[in-house]
N, C-alpha and C positions, 0 to 999 in steps of 0.2 A: 739498547737497540731497539729501534720500532721496525718491525718487519715491513716489508714493500708486500702489497696485494699477492704479488706471483710466486712469493716466497709463502703468504699465508694460506693461498688456493691449494698449492704442491705439499703443504704441512698435513690441510686436511684432507684432501684424496689419501696420504700415505694413513694417517691414523684412521681415516674410515677402513680401507681396507685392509690394512692390522688387524682393527675391531673385529670383522668379519672372517678373517683366514685364520689368524692368530701363526700367520709366516711373512719373514721381513719381504719388505716391499723394494722390486727393483725401478731403473727408471724406463725400462720396459712395458714394464706395468701403468705406470704412471701414464703414459704416453697415451696410452688405448682410451685413458680416460677422456668424454667430451669436454670437459671445462678446461683442460689440460689443450692448450695450441702449439706449443710453442716445441722446439728439437730436443731429441734424446739429449744431446750433449749441452744447451741450458740448462735442463732436469739435472742431467747429473753435478753441475755445477752448482746448482741452487741446492741439492741436497748436500754436497759437501758442506757449504755455506750453513747450512742449516746443525749438520753435526757439528760444525765451530763452536756456532753460537751455541749449541748444550740442549736443543730442542730433538734431534736425534742420534741414535748410538747404532752403529754396526757390530752386531754380535758375534760376525766371522769375514775376516779377512774378504770373502770372496760373496759375501752374502747383501742381502737388500739393506735398507733401513728398518729400526723399528722407534718407534716414540721413547721418549726418555719422560720422566717423571715432569720435566720444563714444559715440556712439549705436551702434553698432555692438560697440563695446567693451564696454557693459551688457547688449547681446545676447547678446554671446557665454559671459557673466558669469550669466545665466539658464539656460542653455540646456545650458550644460557640463556632460557626464555622462547628461543626457536622453535621448541616442540610440545606440541598439546596432543592428551589422550584424546582417542576419537570419542563420540558419543555412547558406542559398542560398550567402551571398556569403560568408560566412567558409570554407565550404568549399569553393569556389573558388579564394581564395586559397591554403591550404592544399596543396591538390592541385597547382595549378599553379605554385607554389614549391618545394615537396618535390620535383618531378618532374623540375628543372632542376638539382639540387645534380650538379654536374661538377667545376667550378670556384668559390670564392666568387665571384668575378666575375660569373660566368655568372648567379648566384640574384640579383645585385644588380642587375644591369642588368635584368633580368626581371619585377625586383619594380618598377622605376624605371616600365617599359613598362607594367605593371599596373595599376599608380596613378594612370598618365595617362588611361590608358582608362577605368578606372570614374570620375574625374572628372572626365573632359573640361579637365584644366588642364596647366599647365606645371608640370614636376615636377622634383628636385633630389633628389640624394643623394652623400653625403659619405662615403669609404672611409677603411677606418683608414690611419694616415700610414705609408706604408712606410717611410720611412728610422727613423723610431721602434720599428719591429716588429723582431723577430730574426730573423737568417739560420737557415733550417732547412735549404736546399739549395742547390745552385749547377752551372750545366754550362756550360763551353763549347763549340760545337758549329762547326764549319767549316763555312760556307755556299757558298764558293767561294775563288780563290786571293788575293783581296785583303780578305776580309767574314768575320770570327766573330758568331757571334749569343752573348752572353751571358744566361742564365736565371736569377735568380734567384726563390727561392721563401723567404717571410716567415711565420712562425710563425701568423699571421692567417689563411696560406693564398693571399696573395695573390702573384701571378706578376709578376715586370715582366721584360722583355724589351729587350733594348740592344745594337743595332748597334755594332760596334768596327771600324775600319779594322784589321785587323793583317794580315801580308803574310807567307807564308814561315814558316807554322804544322802540321806536319801535327796529325792528329786525336790520335794516341798525346801530346803534347806535349802539347795544350791539357788531353787530361783530366788527366794528370798535374798542369798548374798548377791545375787548379779543384780536384783531387782535393786537392792541398796548402792551399790556399785556404778551402777548406770544413775540413777539419781543423783550421785556424788561428782559423776565424770561426764557426763551427757554434754557435747561442745567443747570439752578440755581436749588441747591436743597432748596427743600418745603419748609421746615423749617424756611430759611435763610430770606425768603422773608416776607418786613416788611411796616407798613405804610408808611417809608418815603420815599421807592422805589416805592411803588405803587402810591403815589402824583407827583412824577416823572415825569410820562405820562402824566401829566397835559399840557402843553405846546404844546404835540402830537394831543391832541386832536382837536385842533382849535376852534370852535365856540361851539363846545361840552365839553368845557374843565369844567367847572360849573358842570356837572354831578358825576364829581371825589369826589368832596365835599360832595354829597349825598351818592356815593357807598363806601368810605372809612370805615365809622364803620359797613355798612353790611358785605363787604370783609373780615375785621377783624375777626368780631365776627367766620364768619365761616371757617375762618384758624385754629381760636382756637379750635370749635368743633372735628375738625378733629381727631381722636384716635390715642394716641402714639402706640398701637398695633393693629394686626389684628388677630381674631383668629375665630376657628367655631370649632365646634363639631356637631359628627352626629353620630347616635345609641345607642341615652342615654338609650332607652326604652329596650335596649338589656339584659340591667343588671336584669331586671325582670325574666329573662329565667335561669339566676344564682342561686344557692342553698345561695349562702352567701347573697344575698338580699331578702331573702324572711322576712326578721324581715323587717317589716315598717320602724320603726325609720332608720333604717341604710339605706334604699332606699330613703327614703326621704330626709338626708343629702349628699347621692351622687346625687341626682338632683339638690339640691340647691347649690354642689361644684360647678356642669356642668354649673353651671348658673353664674358662677363667672369667668369673660373671664381674668380679670388681674390674679387672683392667677394660672389659667391655662399658660397662657404666664409666667407665672414665675417659673412652672413647666416643661417648655419644653427649659428656656433658656440655662441650662447648657448643651444640647447637640448640642454645637456650633462645633466641629470637628470632632466627633466620633458619635458610639450609645451609648445613655444613657439608663441603667438600674436601675432604685431606686427599691427597694423593701421594703414593710411596713415602718418601723424605720429607713430606709434609708433617709428616703425623708425629707429635714430640715424642710418643710412645715406641720403644725400640722394636718392639717384637711385629708394631702393624706399618714396617717401613717399606716395605714391598707387596703393601696391599693397599686399596683403596676404600675410604671410609665416606658414605653419604650418609648421612641423618637428618632428618624435619622435625621440628616440634609440635606438639600437638597440645590444647587444651582440654583442663578440667577447670570447672566453674571459673573460666576466665583467664586462667594464668596458664604459663606456658611448663606445667608439671610434667609432660611423659615426652619420650624421642621414639622415633623409629627410623630404620635405616638398613641398610644393607656393609657388610664387610666382606671384600671379594679381591682379586684381582685388579690389578692397574688397568689392564685390557677389558673393556666391558661398552655397553650402548649406553654412554651417559646420556645422552638426551632422553632416551624413553626411561630409564632407569633413574632419572631423576624428578621427571614428570609421574609417574608412576608415586615415588615415594611421597611428592607433596602433593598428588590428590589424594592419597591417601590420610596423609595425615591431616587435611581438610577436614575428610570424611569425616574422620575420628573427631575433631575439636566439633563439629556439626552435632553429630548425634550425641555427646557429652554435655554440649550445649542445648540440648531439646529442640534442634532447629530439625522440622520436617521437611525428609528427603524427598 
């Protein structure tokens, strides 16, 4: 059923007020809004209709109404694209992210923190999958007599450091091994590097070729330990400022959820081509069905390989949050494409 203009205006007023106050909204509150010019009786009838249609809920018998997931969905569809960040906010995002260009991971973590501060919500970001990227550089650095640091740099600029338990090898030998491995595997997809290929460099090591037999199981286990996904979370404690999480059990569930990086990665996956907004029961993942997930893709080397967004209550300032996420995602894409800001 298509809602008439009056119902839409009343629904928008209710949701705007509820977002700002976190309190159920009654007909008297609505009647005081300049955009609503009908009587309180008409407002009550329209609210009853909206509740019957599933756009509003009445949490208590004597209370006003609050939006349902369906109500929020209609609201988001109505406001999408109607709000744009101001020049000052855009300038702040550009200057803070552009000034942090040291390593790609630094920029990404800076973006995550900035989004958390600007929205007051819990923010999440996924990085390009390290295993699916190509090897660009590699070093083996002796830390002490029993530890070696393996540093791998991908074509997306992500740096991965892995500590290896290796004894009795001097730096000269480690440099030789690293150079041989790099020469063999540069521009090779990291996930495709296997033991047979590593073993093939043995003749190139000359008198040190026996070292490969010692290194093989160590390198194999280390490559296996690289995660299939990279996810970071910031602003988890922001939930304690929100009335939705005054309930200790609900707050604890949210904290546990934010520790499940695999689940968060799944939640972000669908934002592959454009902004994703999933409200409450629109989320297929059961643990997210009382929450909203908003995420947008950002590009590495022209591909939508990363996602940035928020996971929070269904009550939020959608137009501002969506605009902020999109602008930060676009800024990251520009930075990683070499566009001057």
